[in-house]
N, C-alpha and C positions, 0 to 999 in steps of 0.2 A: 094748605092748612085746613080749609073747609072740608076737603074730601077726607082728610085724616080724622077730623072731628066727627064727621058723619059715620065714618067706619067704626070709630070707637064707641059711638052711641048705639050702634046696631046691636040688637039682642043676641047674646051668645058670642059676642066678640067678632073679630074679623073672620070672614069666610076663608076656609082652607081649600086649596085645589085638591081634587080627587087624587088619591094615591095612585102612582103609576104601577102597572103590573109588570113583573119581569118577563122578558121575551120568552116565548115558548121555545124549548130546545128543538133544533132542527133534527128531523128524523134521520137516523143513520142510514147510509146507503147500504144496499144489499149486494152481496157478491153474485154475479151472474152464474158462476160455476157451482157453488155449493149452497148459496142462499144465506150465508152467515152475515151478520152486521159488520160493516167495514168502516173503521174510523180514520184510516190513513189512505195511503196510495196503494197498499197491498192488503189482501185478505189475510188475517192472522190464522185462519183455519186451514186454507188450502194453498195460500201463497200467490194466487192469481192477481195480476195487476188490475186496479179499478180504472176502467176506461170504457168509453162508449163502444157498443158492439160494431157500429158502422163507422169507418174512419174516412176522413177526407184524404186525398192523395198526399198532401203536405204532412198531415199527422202520421200517416202510415210510414212515409219515408223517414220522418224524424225518429220514430220509435225503432224502425229497423236499423238506422245508423247508430242509435244508442245501444241496441242489443249487441252490435258487432264491436263497437269501439269503447263503450263506457266501461269504467273500472268495475261497476257492479256486475258485469257479465263474467268476471273472474277469468276470462279466457287468456288475456295477454299476461296477466300476473302469474298465472299457472304455468304457461309455456316458458316464460322467462326463467322462473324458478326451476323448472324441470331441466332446462338447458344448462344453466350456469350455477346452480346451487345443489350439488350432489347430496342426496339424502334429506334435503330440507323438507320436501313435501311429506315424506314418510314421518319425519320427526314431528312436524306440525300436526299431522293427523293423529298420531299417537298421544300427543300432548293435549288433544281436545280442541285445537284451533282449526276448525274445518270449514267454517262458513265462507271464508274469503277465497277459497280455492275450489277448483272443480273436484268432485268426488273421484277417488282413484279408479273405480271400475268404469265410470263414464269416460274418464280421460283415456284409459287403456282401450276401450272399445272404439272411441272416435279415432284415435291415432292408428290403431291396428287396421281399421277399415280403410283409412286413407293410405296406409303403407301398402297393404296388399293390392289395392287398386292401382297404386303406382307401380308395384312390382309386376303386376299382370300387364300393364301398359308398356313397360320398358323391357320386359323379358324377351330375350332373343331366341328362345327355343332350345331344344336339347342339343348338346355338343359332344363330340368325341375327342379324346386325347389320342393322337397318333404318335407313337414312339418309333423313330427310325433306328435301325441297328446297322452295325458293320457286318462284313461277311462272316465274322466270327461270332455274331450274335451279341455284341457289346452295344448297349444303347449309346447313341451319339447325338440325339436331338429329340425334340418333342414339338408337336404342332396341335393346336386346338382348332377343330373344324366343325361346321354344322354336320349333323348326322347324315343329311342327304349328300354331302360332298365327301364324306369319309371313305377312303379306299378300304375295301374289304368289310364294309359294314354288314353285308349279308353274304351268305355263302354263294358259290358259283352254281348256276342251275345245271341240271342234267340236260342231255340232248333232247330237244323238242319240248322241254318243260317250261311252262309259263311261270310268271312271277307268283301268281296266286297258288299254283300247284307246288312250287318250291317252298313257299311259306307254310303251306299245310303239311308238307312232308317233314320239314325241319322242325316245326313246332310240335308235330305229333310225336317226336322223339322225347319230349319232356315228360318225365315221370318221376314222382317222388318215391322214396323207399317204402316198401310194404309195411314197415314198422311205424311209419309216420301216421299220426291220427288223421282220419278222413282222407287218406292218401288218394283214393279213387276220385272223390269229388274235387279235391284241390288240384289234382293233376289235370282233370278235365277243364277246370277253370283257368289254370295256367296255360294250357294249350290254346284255349279260346282267346285269352288275353294276348298271347304271343302273336297270333295271327292278326289281331287288330293292331297291335303295335307295329308289326312289320309292314302292314298295309299302308299306314299313313306316316311312316318314318317317325314314330313315337310322339307325334304331335298330340294325340288324344291322351297319352300317358302324362305328357308334360302339363297339359291343361288340367287334368284330374289332380295331379300332385299339387299344383299351385292353388287349386280350388279347395283341397282338403287341408292345406297347411294351417290356416287359421284355427281349424278344429283341433289340430295336433297340439297347438300351443296351450289349449285348455287341459291337456294331459301333461305336457312337459313342465309347465310352471308348478303345478302341485307336487310333482315328483321331486323337483329341485328344492322346493320349500321343505319337503320332508327330510331331505338330506341335510338341510341347515339345522334341523333339530339336533342332529348328532354333533354339529360343530359348535352350537351355542346352547349347551346344557346348563352352564353356570355363568352368570345368573340365569335363572329360568326365563324362557321366553315362550309365548304362545305361538302355535303354528300359524295363526292368522297374521301375526306380526311379520313372520318371514315371507308369507305369501304377499302381503301388502308391499313389503320391500321389493320383491321381485316384480310385482305389477308396475310399480313406478319405474324401475330400471328398464323393464321391457318397453314401456311407453317412451322412455328416453331414446332407446335404440330405434324405435319406430319413427321418431322425430329427427334424430341426428343423421341417420343414414341417407334419407332423401335429400336433406339439406346439403350434406357432403357431396352427393352426386350432382346436385344443381350447381354447387360451387365449382366442381371439376369441369362441368360443361361450360361454364362461363369463363373459366381460366384454364383452358386445356394445356397451356404451356408449362404450368406447374401442377399438373394433375397428379403426378407421382408424389410430390411433396405434400399435397393436400391429403392424399390417401394415408401417407405415413403419419402426418399430424393427427388425422382422425383416429387412427388405431391407438396412438399414444393417449389421446384425450379420453377415449372410451375406457382404456385400462385405468388411467388415473381416476376417472369418474367412479368406476366400480369400487376402487380402493377407498376413495374419499367418502362415498356414500355409506360403506360399511362402518367407517370410523364415526361418522356423524350419528348414525342410527343406533349402533351398539356401544359406542363409547369406549372401546378397548384400545390398547396401546398399538403403536405403529407396526412393530415386528409381529405381534400376535395377529393383528388384522391382516398383514401380508400373508402369513402362513395360512390363515383361514380362507383368504382369497384364492390361494393355490388349491386348497381343498375343494372349494366351490367350483373352481375351474375343472378339476378332475371329474367331479360329479356331473358338471355341465357336459363334458365330452361324452361320458358314458350314457347319460340319459338322452342327449341329443342324437347320438348314433343309434340308440335303440328306437327312439321315437321316429327318426327318419326312415329306418329300415322297415318298421311296421307300417309307416305311412306309405312307403313305396309299394310294398306288397299289397296293402289294402287298395291303393289307387289302381294297381294293375288288375287285381282280381275283380274289381267292381266296374270295369270299363263296360260301357253299354255298346 
């Protein structure tokens, strides 16, 4: 009571506590990559994660595990959709829903690199089909053998002729018609390639062909996409839509074929059944992806699938023929 009275009698009334100042806003962190201000876990300007430049071992392992397994990496959701949802990734990309899945070109490049590395590692080398015939010349059997084991893979040498001399003689007989453009230069290149191929039983040609095959895909897919412009004129579609569709389907092939090979290796007793089921699934996948992306009826889609198959055979034969000749003529 006394303290209250004294306070009330104080001139100016009761003393007021000094007003509190609002806390100063914390300075925004700066991105180490581009220098922009960062308000969250990632830079809005360049997308880099905000984290200390030097990691402890535990932090490094935790981030690495998250990059591989976390849903934000988009890896597993993209691969599962690619395997089991035909046409889904293309449809989502064209609809503008792109952030949750790997970009098509990146997906294609990663899977194609993995596929061709696997193909090179498991490739058994060039082989020859030997067809046996009866006395009357009627075929009665066939056998696939490595080139080095094939009977008659090279001609018989002359008396006293070495293998190198025989190769030079037989390859020297190669000559293009005089009416052929650059026939002299190409004939000389073909003779040189022939000697090299015969000397190492085509191993260098086989390696060059496998090495150049990924490059050929960058020619083959655009050609096939151009043919789809003829099949899908109404309603009108852009060329890039067809190319995107083929990029996703090619990525699917790059993924499913090694998986099928692995499954056949694990279950060799049903290897034939697995191969048959794989062919059926790929055919159904192509049909279903066309229906999902282009939205046309079943019979029309089936007819266009046959048309795409025809162009596929034509362009693949042309591409592989050119690739074979290019690989042979550029042997070192």
